[in-house]
N, C-alpha and C positions, 0 to 999 in steps of 0.2 A: 209628355212626349218631347224629345229633343228637337230643337229647331236648327235648321241649317240655312245658311245664306251663301249663295254663290257670288264670290267677289272677283273682280279682275285683279290678277297679281301684278304688282308693280315692278318686280325684279325681272321676270322673264316674259311678261306679257301673257302668261298662261292663266288658267282658272284654278282657283283653290276653293275648297269646301271648309267652312268654319262652323264648328259646333258652338251653339250659343248657351248651352247649359251642360250639367254633368250627367245627363241621361245616357241612354245607349242607343245604338242604331242596330237594326236587324242585319244579319248576314245570311245569304242564301244557304240553305241546308238541304241535305238529301243523301242518299246512298251513293256509292261509286257508280252505280248503273244510272243515276240521275244526272251525272256530270253533263255539261253542255257539249253538244257535238262539235262546235266550232268556237272554243274559248279563246280569249285574248290574253296575251302575256300580262301577268299581274293580276288576273282574276283570283279573288279569294272566295272560299266557300267553306262550310262546315260539313265534314263527311260524318254522317250519322253511323256508318259501319264501323269506323275507327275511333269515333268520339274525339276528332282532332280537326283543327284548322288545316286547310291546304291551300296552296297557291300554284297557279299555272305558270311554269317557267319558260314557256315557248315550245316545249316538247312533250311535257306531261305534268300532271298534278304531283306536287311534292309536299309532304307533311311538314308543317312548321313545328320545330322543336318546342317543347314546353320549358319553362324555366325550371331549373333543377341542377343538381350536381352531376357533373360529367364524371364517369368512372373510367379512367384511362388505365389500360392493362399493358404490361410489357411482358412478352414471352421471349426467351432466349433458347437458342439451339446451337448445336455445333455440327457443321457439315462433315461428311465422311468421304466425299468425292463420288458417291454413288446414289445416296438417298435423295429423292426429289420431293417427297410429301412429308409434312410435319403437322402435328396436331397442336393447335392453339388451345389455350385454356377456356375460351369462350368463342361463340360463333360471331360472325360479322353479319350485320343486318343486310338482307338482300344480296349477300355474297358480292357486294360491289368493291372492286379492288381499290378505288379511290378513297375508301373509308379507313385505310390503314397506311402506316409508313413502315417500309421494310428496308433494312440495310444488311448487306452481307460483307463482312470484313470492313465495316464502316463506310461502305459505298452504297448510296441510295439506290434502290431498284425501281425501274420504270414499271408502274402498274399496268401499262398497255401491252408489255411484252415479256416481263421477267417471271410472272407468276399468275395463277388463277386461284380463286377461292371457292370452296364448297362447304358451307356450314363451319365446322371448326378446323378444316383442313386447308392448308396453303400448300400448293404444288408448284414448284419452280419448273421453268421450261428446260433448264439444264441443272444438274446437281451442283450445289455449292461445294467448293473445294474442301479437301481434307483439312480438318482443324479450323476451318473458317468459322468465325462467330456470326450467327444469324440473329438479328434483333427485329422483332415484330411488335409494333406499337399499335394498339387498336382501342376502340371504345369512343371514338369521336362522335359516333352516332347515338350515344346513350343520353338519356335525359333524366337520370336519377331514379 
């Protein structure tokens, strides 16, 4: 069994925990329904539903990415002045707009106001201009 010693930190006056051997320490585990009702920012647990570690970021539990190869995908479209919806080659996890980078005519688009996502569809709030190049880069949420 791994031994732990609580030491007074000399740099910031805080406390540190030091492992004294190469063993392991247990991590709280359970389903999403078993999450604590009042977690603290930084709490880490193993989600048995997802089979992944997750951390509480102050607003919700976020899955920690596994080590692996990230597959970045670039989709390119051309605006026609009237079309607002375009189909990407792959879907974006959780349809979160901050998981992609979008440029229209080489101008970065604000994810809070320029477009929405649903599966593989990106929908602009106003149609990109006629002959405007649209570049969508996604896959930042992949883990191999």
